[in-house]
MIVORO-354437 format. One record per residue: residue number from 1; x, y, z of N, C-alpha, C, O in turn. Coordinates in nm, 2 decimals. Example, Ala and Ser with C-alpha at 12.3 -4.5 7.8 and 13.67 -1.06 7.14 Angstrom:
<sites>
seq	n.x	n.y	n.z	ca.x	ca.y	ca.z	c.x	c.y	c.z	o.x	o.y	o.z
1	1.32	-0.57	0.78	1.23	-0.45	0.78	1.32	-0.33	0.78	1.42	-0.33	0.85 .
2	1.28	-0.22	0.71	1.37	-0.11	0.71	1.29	0.00	0.79	1.34	0.11	0.80 .
</sites>
This chain:
<sites>
seq	n.x	n.y	n.z	ca.x	ca.y	ca.z	c.x	c.y	c.z	o.x	o.y	o.z
1	7.66	-7.14	5.87	7.65	-7.01	5.81	7.76	-6.92	5.87	7.81	-6.83	5.80 .
2	7.80	-6.94	5.99	7.90	-6.85	6.05	8.03	-6.88	5.99	8.11	-6.78	5.98 .
3	8.06	-7.00	5.94	8.19	-7.03	5.87	8.20	-6.95	5.74	8.31	-6.90	5.71 .
4	8.09	-6.93	5.67	8.09	-6.85	5.54	8.12	-6.71	5.57	8.19	-6.64	5.50 .
5	8.06	-6.65	5.68	8.08	-6.52	5.72	8.22	-6.49	5.76	8.28	-6.39	5.72 .
6	8.28	-6.59	5.83	8.42	-6.58	5.87	8.51	-6.58	5.75	8.61	-6.50	5.75 .
7	8.48	-6.67	5.66	8.56	-6.68	5.54	8.56	-6.55	5.46	8.66	-6.50	5.41 .
8	8.44	-6.49	5.44	8.42	-6.36	5.37	8.50	-6.25	5.44	8.57	-6.17	5.38 .
9	8.50	-6.25	5.57	8.57	-6.15	5.65	8.72	-6.17	5.63	8.79	-6.07	5.61 .
10	8.77	-6.29	5.63	8.91	-6.32	5.60	8.95	-6.27	5.46	9.06	-6.21	5.45 .
11	8.87	-6.29	5.36	8.90	-6.25	5.23	8.91	-6.10	5.22	9.00	-6.04	5.16 .
12	8.81	-6.03	5.29	8.81	-5.88	5.29	8.94	-5.83	5.36	9.00	-5.74	5.30 .
13	8.98	-5.88	5.47	9.10	-5.84	5.54	9.22	-5.86	5.45	9.31	-5.78	5.45 .
14	9.23	-5.98	5.39	9.34	-6.01	5.30	9.35	-5.91	5.19	9.46	-5.86	5.16 .
15	9.24	-5.88	5.12	9.24	-5.78	5.01	9.28	-5.64	5.06	9.35	-5.57	5.00 .
16	9.23	-5.60	5.18	9.26	-5.48	5.24	9.41	-5.47	5.26	9.47	-5.36	5.24 .
17	9.47	-5.57	5.32	9.62	-5.57	5.34	9.70	-5.56	5.21	9.80	-5.49	5.21 .
18	9.66	-5.63	5.11	9.73	-5.63	4.98	9.72	-5.49	4.92	9.82	-5.43	4.88 .
19	9.60	-5.42	4.93	9.59	-5.29	4.87	9.67	-5.19	4.96	9.74	-5.10	4.90 .
20	9.67	-5.20	5.09	9.75	-5.12	5.17	9.90	-5.13	5.15	9.97	-5.04	5.14 .
21	9.94	-5.26	5.13	10.08	-5.28	5.10	10.12	-5.22	4.97	10.24	-5.17	4.96 .
22	10.04	-5.22	4.86	10.07	-5.16	4.74	10.08	-5.01	4.75	10.16	-4.95	4.68 .
23	9.99	-4.95	4.83	9.99	-4.81	4.85	10.11	-4.75	4.92	10.14	-4.63	4.91 .
24	10.18	-4.84	4.99	10.30	-4.79	5.07	10.41	-4.75	4.98	10.51	-4.69	5.04 .
25	10.41	-4.78	4.85	10.52	-4.74	4.76	10.51	-4.59	4.72	10.60	-4.54	4.66 .
26	10.40	-4.53	4.75	10.39	-4.39	4.72	10.48	-4.30	4.80	10.51	-4.34	4.92 .
27	10.52	-4.19	4.75	10.60	-4.10	4.83	10.53	-4.05	4.96	10.41	-4.03	4.96 .
28	10.61	-4.02	5.06	10.55	-3.97	5.18	10.59	-3.82	5.18	10.71	-3.79	5.18 .
29	10.49	-3.73	5.19	10.51	-3.59	5.17	10.44	-3.52	5.29	10.33	-3.55	5.32 .
30	10.52	-3.42	5.35	10.47	-3.34	5.45	10.49	-3.19	5.42	10.60	-3.15	5.39 .
31	10.39	-3.11	5.43	10.39	-2.97	5.39	10.35	-2.89	5.51	10.24	-2.92	5.57 .
32	10.42	-2.79	5.55	10.38	-2.70	5.66	10.26	-2.62	5.62	10.26	-2.55	5.52 .
33	10.16	-2.63	5.70	10.03	-2.55	5.67	10.04	-2.41	5.71	9.97	-2.33	5.67 .
34	10.14	-2.38	5.80	10.15	-2.24	5.85	10.23	-2.15	5.75	10.23	-2.03	5.76 .
35	10.31	-2.21	5.66	10.40	-2.14	5.57	10.32	-2.08	5.45	10.24	-2.14	5.39 .
36	10.36	-1.95	5.43	10.31	-1.88	5.31	10.41	-1.91	5.20	10.51	-1.83	5.18 .
37	10.38	-2.01	5.12	10.48	-2.05	5.01	10.49	-1.94	4.90	10.59	-1.94	4.83 .
38	10.39	-1.86	4.88	10.39	-1.76	4.78	10.49	-1.65	4.81	10.54	-1.58	4.73 .
39	10.53	-1.64	4.94	10.63	-1.54	4.98	10.77	-1.59	4.96	10.87	-1.51	4.98 .
40	10.79	-1.71	4.92	10.92	-1.77	4.90	10.96	-1.75	4.75	10.89	-1.79	4.66 .
41	11.07	-1.68	4.73	11.11	-1.65	4.59	11.24	-1.71	4.54	11.25	-1.74	4.43 .
42	11.33	-1.74	4.64	11.46	-1.79	4.60	11.50	-1.92	4.68	11.44	-1.94	4.79 .
43	11.59	-2.00	4.62	11.63	-2.12	4.69	11.78	-2.15	4.66	11.83	-2.10	4.56 .
44	11.83	-2.22	4.75	11.97	-2.27	4.73	11.97	-2.42	4.75	11.91	-2.47	4.85 .
45	12.03	-2.50	4.67	12.04	-2.65	4.68	12.17	-2.68	4.74	12.28	-2.65	4.68 .
46	12.17	-2.74	4.86	12.29	-2.78	4.93	12.31	-2.93	4.90	12.23	-3.02	4.95 .
47	12.41	-2.97	4.82	12.44	-3.11	4.79	12.47	-3.19	4.92	12.53	-3.13	5.02 .
48	12.44	-3.32	4.93	12.47	-3.39	5.05	12.62	-3.41	5.06	12.70	-3.42	4.97 .
49	12.67	-3.42	5.19	12.81	-3.43	5.22	12.86	-3.57	5.20	12.98	-3.58	5.16 .
50	12.78	-3.67	5.21	12.82	-3.81	5.20	12.78	-3.87	5.07	12.76	-3.99	5.07 .
51	12.78	-3.80	4.96	12.74	-3.85	4.83	12.84	-3.95	4.78	12.96	-3.93	4.78 .
52	12.79	-4.06	4.74	12.88	-4.17	4.69	12.90	-4.16	4.54	13.00	-4.21	4.49 .
53	12.81	-4.09	4.47	12.82	-4.07	4.32	12.81	-3.93	4.28	12.70	-3.87	4.30 .
54	12.91	-3.87	4.23	12.91	-3.73	4.19	12.81	-3.71	4.07	12.74	-3.61	4.06 .
55	12.80	-3.81	3.98	12.71	-3.81	3.87	12.57	-3.80	3.91	12.49	-3.72	3.86 .
56	12.53	-3.89	4.01	12.39	-3.89	4.06	12.36	-3.76	4.13	12.26	-3.70	4.11 .
57	12.46	-3.71	4.21	12.44	-3.59	4.29	12.42	-3.47	4.19	12.32	-3.39	4.21 .
58	12.50	-3.46	4.09	12.49	-3.35	3.99	12.36	-3.36	3.92	12.29	-3.25	3.89 .
59	12.32	-3.48	3.88	12.19	-3.49	3.81	12.07	-3.45	3.90	11.98	-3.39	3.85 .
60	12.08	-3.49	4.02	11.97	-3.46	4.11	11.96	-3.31	4.14	11.85	-3.25	4.15 .
61	12.08	-3.24	4.15	12.08	-3.10	4.17	12.02	-3.03	4.05	11.94	-2.94	4.07 .
62	12.05	-3.08	3.93	12.00	-3.02	3.81	11.85	-3.04	3.80	11.78	-2.95	3.76 .
63	11.80	-3.16	3.83	11.66	-3.19	3.82	11.58	-3.11	3.93	11.47	-3.06	3.90 .
64	11.63	-3.10	4.05	11.56	-3.03	4.16	11.56	-2.88	4.11	11.45	-2.81	4.13 .
65	11.67	-2.83	4.06	11.68	-2.69	4.02	11.57	-2.66	3.91	11.50	-2.56	3.92 .
66	11.56	-2.75	3.81	11.46	-2.73	3.70	11.32	-2.73	3.76	11.24	-2.64	3.72 .
67	11.29	-2.83	3.84	11.15	-2.84	3.90	11.11	-2.72	3.98	11.00	-2.67	3.97 .
68	11.20	-2.67	4.07	11.17	-2.55	4.15	11.16	-2.43	4.07	11.08	-2.34	4.10 .
69	11.24	-2.42	3.96	11.22	-2.30	3.87	11.09	-2.30	3.80	11.03	-2.20	3.78 .
70	11.04	-2.42	3.77	10.91	-2.43	3.71	10.80	-2.40	3.80	10.69	-2.36	3.76 .
71	10.83	-2.40	3.93	10.73	-2.36	4.04	10.73	-2.21	4.06	10.65	-2.16	4.14 .
72	10.83	-2.14	3.99	10.83	-1.99	4.00	10.94	-1.94	4.10	10.95	-1.82	4.12 .
73	11.03	-2.03	4.14	11.14	-1.99	4.23	11.27	-1.97	4.15	11.28	-2.02	4.04 .
74	11.36	-1.89	4.21	11.49	-1.85	4.14	11.60	-1.91	4.22	11.61	-1.89	4.34 .
75	11.70	-1.98	4.16	11.82	-2.02	4.23	11.91	-1.91	4.26	11.94	-1.83	4.17 .
76	11.97	-1.91	4.38	12.07	-1.80	4.42	12.17	-1.87	4.51	12.17	-1.99	4.53 .
77	12.27	-1.79	4.55	12.38	-1.84	4.63	12.32	-1.87	4.78	12.22	-1.82	4.81 .
78	12.40	-1.94	4.85	12.35	-1.98	4.99	12.30	-1.87	5.08	12.19	-1.88	5.13 .
79	12.38	-1.77	5.09	12.34	-1.66	5.19	12.23	-1.57	5.14	12.17	-1.50	5.22 .
80	12.19	-1.58	5.02	12.09	-1.50	4.96	11.95	-1.57	4.95	11.85	-1.50	4.92 .
81	11.94	-1.70	4.98	11.82	-1.77	4.95	11.72	-1.76	5.06	11.75	-1.75	5.18 .
82	11.59	-1.76	5.02	11.48	-1.77	5.12	11.47	-1.91	5.18	11.44	-1.92	5.30 .
83	11.50	-2.01	5.10	11.50	-2.15	5.15	11.62	-2.23	5.11	11.68	-2.19	5.00 .
84	11.66	-2.33	5.19	11.76	-2.42	5.15	11.70	-2.55	5.12	11.62	-2.60	5.20 .
85	11.74	-2.61	5.01	11.69	-2.75	4.97	11.80	-2.85	5.00	11.91	-2.84	4.95 .
86	11.77	-2.94	5.09	11.86	-3.05	5.12	11.81	-3.18	5.06	11.69	-3.20	5.06 .
87	11.90	-3.26	5.01	11.85	-3.39	4.97	11.95	-3.50	5.00	12.07	-3.48	5.01 .
88	11.90	-3.62	5.03	11.98	-3.73	5.07	11.95	-3.85	4.99	11.85	-3.93	5.02 .
89	12.03	-3.88	4.89	12.01	-4.00	4.81	12.08	-4.12	4.87	12.19	-4.10	4.93 .
90	12.02	-4.24	4.86	12.09	-4.36	4.91	12.04	-4.47	4.83	11.93	-4.47	4.77 .
91	12.11	-4.58	4.83	12.07	-4.70	4.76	12.05	-4.81	4.86	12.11	-4.81	4.97 .
92	11.96	-4.90	4.83	11.94	-5.01	4.92	11.91	-5.14	4.84	11.86	-5.13	4.73 .
93	11.95	-5.25	4.89	11.92	-5.38	4.83	11.81	-5.44	4.91	11.82	-5.44	5.04 .
94	11.72	-5.50	4.85	11.61	-5.57	4.92	11.59	-5.71	4.86	11.58	-5.72	4.74 .
95	11.58	-5.80	4.95	11.56	-5.94	4.90	11.41	-5.95	4.87	11.32	-5.91	4.95 .
96	11.38	-6.00	4.75	11.24	-6.01	4.71	11.17	-6.12	4.78	11.04	-6.11	4.79 .
97	11.24	-6.22	4.83	11.17	-6.33	4.89	11.09	-6.42	4.80	11.00	-6.48	4.84 .
98	11.13	-6.42	4.67	11.07	-6.50	4.57	11.12	-6.64	4.60	11.23	-6.68	4.55 .
99	11.04	-6.72	4.66	11.08	-6.86	4.68	10.95	-6.94	4.70	10.84	-6.89	4.73 .
100	10.97	-7.07	4.68	10.86	-7.16	4.71	10.89	-7.24	4.83	11.00	-7.30	4.85 .
101	10.80	-7.24	4.93	10.82	-7.32	5.05	10.75	-7.45	5.05	10.63	-7.46	5.00 .
102	10.82	-7.55	5.09	10.76	-7.69	5.10	10.75	-7.73	5.24	10.85	-7.70	5.32 .
103	10.65	-7.81	5.28	10.65	-7.87	5.41	10.51	-7.93	5.43	10.42	-7.91	5.35 .
104	10.50	-8.00	5.54	10.37	-8.06	5.56	10.34	-8.05	5.71	10.43	-8.07	5.79 .
105	10.22	-8.01	5.74	10.19	-8.00	5.88	10.04	-8.02	5.90	9.97	-8.03	5.80 .
106	9.99	-8.01	6.01	9.84	-8.02	6.04	9.80	-7.90	6.11	9.88	-7.83	6.18 .
107	9.68	-7.86	6.09	9.63	-7.74	6.16	9.48	-7.75	6.18	9.42	-7.84	6.12 .
108	9.42	-7.66	6.26	9.28	-7.67	6.28	9.23	-7.52	6.26	9.29	-7.43	6.32 .
109	9.12	-7.51	6.19	9.05	-7.38	6.18	8.91	-7.41	6.22	8.83	-7.47	6.15 .
110	8.87	-7.35	6.33	8.74	-7.38	6.39	8.74	-7.52	6.43	8.82	-7.57	6.51 .
111	8.64	-7.60	6.38	8.62	-7.74	6.42	8.67	-7.83	6.31	8.67	-7.95	6.33 .
112	8.71	-7.77	6.20	8.75	-7.86	6.09	8.91	-7.87	6.09	8.98	-7.77	6.11 .
113	8.96	-7.99	6.06	9.10	-8.01	6.06	9.14	-8.00	5.91	9.06	-8.00	5.82 .
114	9.27	-8.00	5.89	9.32	-7.99	5.75	9.47	-8.01	5.74	9.54	-8.02	5.85 .
115	9.52	-8.00	5.62	9.66	-8.01	5.60	9.71	-7.88	5.54	9.64	-7.82	5.46 .
116	9.82	-7.83	5.59	9.87	-7.70	5.54	10.02	-7.71	5.50	10.09	-7.80	5.55 .
117	10.05	-7.63	5.41	10.20	-7.62	5.37	10.27	-7.53	5.46	10.22	-7.42	5.48 .
118	10.38	-7.57	5.51	10.45	-7.48	5.60	10.59	-7.44	5.54	10.60	-7.45	5.42 .
119	10.68	-7.41	5.62	10.81	-7.37	5.56	10.92	-7.45	5.62	11.01	-7.40	5.69 .
120	10.92	-7.58	5.59	11.02	-7.67	5.63	11.15	-7.64	5.55	11.26	-7.64	5.61 .
121	11.14	-7.62	5.42	11.26	-7.57	5.35	11.21	-7.49	5.23	11.09	-7.50	5.19 .
122	11.30	-7.40	5.17	11.26	-7.31	5.07	11.35	-7.33	4.95	11.47	-7.37	4.96 .
123	11.30	-7.32	4.83	11.37	-7.32	4.71	11.36	-7.19	4.64	11.25	-7.14	4.61 .
124	11.48	-7.12	4.62	11.47	-6.99	4.55	11.42	-7.00	4.41	11.45	-7.09	4.34 .
125	11.35	-6.90	4.37	11.29	-6.89	4.24	11.33	-6.76	4.18	11.29	-6.65	4.23 .
126	11.41	-6.76	4.07	11.45	-6.63	4.00	11.55	-6.55	4.09	11.61	-6.59	4.18 .
127	11.56	-6.42	4.05	11.65	-6.33	4.11	11.60	-6.29	4.25	11.48	-6.27	4.27 .
128	11.69	-6.29	4.35	11.65	-6.27	4.49	11.67	-6.13	4.54	11.62	-6.09	4.65 .
129	11.74	-6.04	4.47	11.78	-5.91	4.52	11.73	-5.80	4.42	11.76	-5.81	4.30 .
130	11.67	-5.69	4.47	11.64	-5.58	4.39	11.71	-5.46	4.45	11.73	-5.45	4.57 .
131	11.75	-5.36	4.36	11.82	-5.24	4.41	11.72	-5.13	4.40	11.65	-5.11	4.30 .
132	11.72	-5.05	4.51	11.63	-4.93	4.51	11.71	-4.80	4.53	11.81	-4.80	4.60 .
133	11.67	-4.70	4.46	11.72	-4.56	4.49	11.63	-4.49	4.58	11.51	-4.47	4.54 .
134	11.67	-4.46	4.70	11.59	-4.38	4.79	11.63	-4.24	4.79	11.75	-4.20	4.76 .
135	11.54	-4.15	4.81	11.56	-4.01	4.81	11.48	-3.93	4.91	11.36	-3.96	4.92 .
136	11.54	-3.85	4.99	11.47	-3.76	5.08	11.50	-3.62	5.04	11.62	-3.58	5.03 .
137	11.40	-3.54	5.03	11.41	-3.39	4.99	11.35	-3.31	5.10	11.23	-3.33	5.13 .
138	11.43	-3.22	5.17	11.38	-3.14	5.27	11.40	-2.99	5.23	11.51	-2.96	5.17 .
139	11.30	-2.91	5.25	11.32	-2.76	5.23	11.31	-2.69	5.36	11.21	-2.71	5.43 .
140	11.41	-2.61	5.39	11.42	-2.55	5.52	11.42	-2.40	5.51	11.49	-2.34	5.42 .
141	11.34	-2.33	5.59	11.34	-2.19	5.60	11.37	-2.14	5.74	11.29	-2.18	5.83 .
142	11.47	-2.06	5.76	11.51	-2.01	5.89	11.52	-2.12	5.99	11.47	-2.11	6.10 .
143	11.58	-2.23	5.95	11.60	-2.34	6.05	11.49	-2.43	6.07	11.50	-2.53	6.15 .
144	11.37	-2.41	6.00	11.26	-2.50	6.02	11.22	-2.57	5.89	11.22	-2.50	5.79 .
145	11.18	-2.69	5.90	11.14	-2.77	5.79	11.00	-2.72	5.74	10.91	-2.72	5.83 .
146	10.99	-2.68	5.62	10.86	-2.64	5.57	10.80	-2.74	5.46	10.68	-2.74	5.43 .
147	10.89	-2.83	5.42	10.85	-2.93	5.32	10.94	-3.05	5.33	11.06	-3.03	5.33 .
148	10.89	-3.17	5.33	10.97	-3.29	5.34	10.90	-3.40	5.26	10.78	-3.42	5.27 .
149	10.98	-3.46	5.17	10.93	-3.57	5.09	11.03	-3.69	5.09	11.15	-3.66	5.08 .
150	10.98	-3.81	5.10	11.07	-3.93	5.09	11.00	-4.03	5.00	10.88	-4.05	5.00 .
151	11.09	-4.09	4.91	11.04	-4.19	4.82	11.15	-4.28	4.77	11.26	-4.26	4.80 .
152	11.11	-4.38	4.69	11.21	-4.47	4.63	11.16	-4.52	4.50	11.04	-4.52	4.47 .
153	11.25	-4.57	4.42	11.22	-4.63	4.30	11.31	-4.75	4.28	11.43	-4.75	4.32 .
154	11.25	-4.86	4.22	11.33	-4.98	4.20	11.42	-4.96	4.07	11.37	-4.92	3.97 .
155	11.55	-4.99	4.09	11.64	-4.98	3.97	11.68	-5.12	3.93	11.77	-5.18	3.99 .
156	11.60	-5.17	3.84	11.63	-5.31	3.79	11.70	-5.31	3.66	11.75	-5.42	3.61 .
157	11.72	-5.20	3.59	11.79	-5.19	3.47	11.93	-5.15	3.49	11.97	-5.11	3.60 .
158	12.01	-5.18	3.39	12.16	-5.15	3.40	12.20	-5.04	3.32	12.31	-4.98	3.34 .
159	12.12	-4.99	3.22	12.16	-4.88	3.13	12.13	-4.75	3.19	12.03	-4.73	3.26 .
160	12.22	-4.66	3.17	12.22	-4.52	3.23	12.10	-4.44	3.19	12.04	-4.36	3.27 .
161	12.05	-4.45	3.07	11.94	-4.37	3.02	11.81	-4.41	3.10	11.73	-4.32	3.14 .
162	11.78	-4.54	3.12	11.66	-4.59	3.19	11.67	-4.55	3.34	11.57	-4.50	3.39 .
163	11.79	-4.56	3.39	11.81	-4.52	3.53	11.78	-4.37	3.55	11.72	-4.33	3.64 .
164	11.83	-4.29	3.46	11.81	-4.14	3.46	11.66	-4.11	3.45	11.62	-4.02	3.53 .
165	11.59	-4.18	3.37	11.44	-4.16	3.36	11.38	-4.19	3.49	11.28	-4.12	3.53 .
166	11.42	-4.30	3.55	11.36	-4.34	3.68	11.39	-4.24	3.79	11.30	-4.20	3.87 .
167	11.51	-4.19	3.79	11.55	-4.08	3.89	11.47	-3.95	3.87	11.43	-3.89	3.96 .
168	11.45	-3.92	3.74	11.37	-3.80	3.71	11.23	-3.82	3.76	11.17	-3.73	3.82 .
169	11.17	-3.93	3.74	11.04	-3.96	3.78	11.03	-3.96	3.94	10.93	-3.91	3.99 .
170	11.13	-4.01	4.00	11.13	-4.01	4.15	11.14	-3.86	4.20	11.06	-3.83	4.29 .
171	11.23	-3.78	4.15	11.24	-3.64	4.20	11.11	-3.57	4.17	11.07	-3.49	4.25 .
172	11.06	-3.59	4.05	10.93	-3.52	4.01	10.82	-3.56	4.11	10.74	-3.47	4.15 .
173	10.81	-3.69	4.14	10.70	-3.73	4.23	10.72	-3.67	4.37	10.62	-3.64	4.44 .
174	10.84	-3.64	4.41	10.86	-3.58	4.54	10.84	-3.43	4.54	10.80	-3.38	4.65 .
175	10.86	-3.36	4.43	10.85	-3.22	4.43	10.72	-3.17	4.37	10.69	-3.05	4.37 .
176	10.64	-3.26	4.30	10.52	-3.22	4.24	10.42	-3.15	4.33	10.36	-3.05	4.29 .
177	10.40	-3.20	4.46	10.31	-3.13	4.55	10.36	-2.99	4.60	10.28	-2.92	4.66 .
178	10.49	-2.96	4.58	10.54	-2.83	4.63	10.45	-2.72	4.57	10.44	-2.72	4.45 .
179	10.40	-2.63	4.65	10.31	-2.52	4.60	10.38	-2.43	4.50	10.49	-2.38	4.53 .
180	10.32	-2.41	4.38	10.38	-2.32	4.28	10.34	-2.18	4.33	10.24	-2.16	4.40 .
181	10.41	-2.08	4.28	10.38	-1.94	4.31	10.25	-1.91	4.24	10.22	-1.96	4.14 .
182	10.18	-1.81	4.30	10.06	-1.76	4.23	10.09	-1.72	4.09	10.19	-1.65	4.06 .
183	10.00	-1.75	4.00	10.02	-1.71	3.86	10.10	-1.82	3.78	10.10	-1.81	3.65 .
184	10.16	-1.92	3.84	10.24	-2.02	3.77	10.14	-2.14	3.75	10.09	-2.19	3.85 .
185	10.12	-2.17	3.63	10.04	-2.29	3.60	10.12	-2.41	3.57	10.21	-2.40	3.48 .
186	10.10	-2.52	3.64	10.18	-2.64	3.62	10.08	-2.75	3.62	10.12	-2.87	3.60 .
</sites>
């Protein structure tokens, strides 16, 4: 009877780990609880200094600008802004690890013996590398961070229109929780 309970426990832990792993793709967002966001009226977007693509940088500036205006804020020049918006785009390649491992070994679980597949050698299956667009958006007021969001999206398409849609979705997911001004319905 104890073996069945242990097996159910292992299944539960495995499902929990899978669900937790899937949830980690959500954006990470931190909002200052002490800040009165309704008192913020203007913003300035400071483009990153180390941008590798002017097209992506300009597109993200435009998208951030549109989203913050929908929240009730007004874009102004640097010295006149209540807050400064900083963003840091980067790309990353991630190996998917799609492979089949073959091997033979022996193992013991409790008192029962068995045969298990190990990783003596691996055979790649399909494409091994995925490209991700990472983005961090920070909003700073008087030298202090009041809003910070980090997220990423997989870019597996090659056409510019689909990539643009994915970037719009990424920026939107990062700025959606930013508090809208009173009276602004979003």
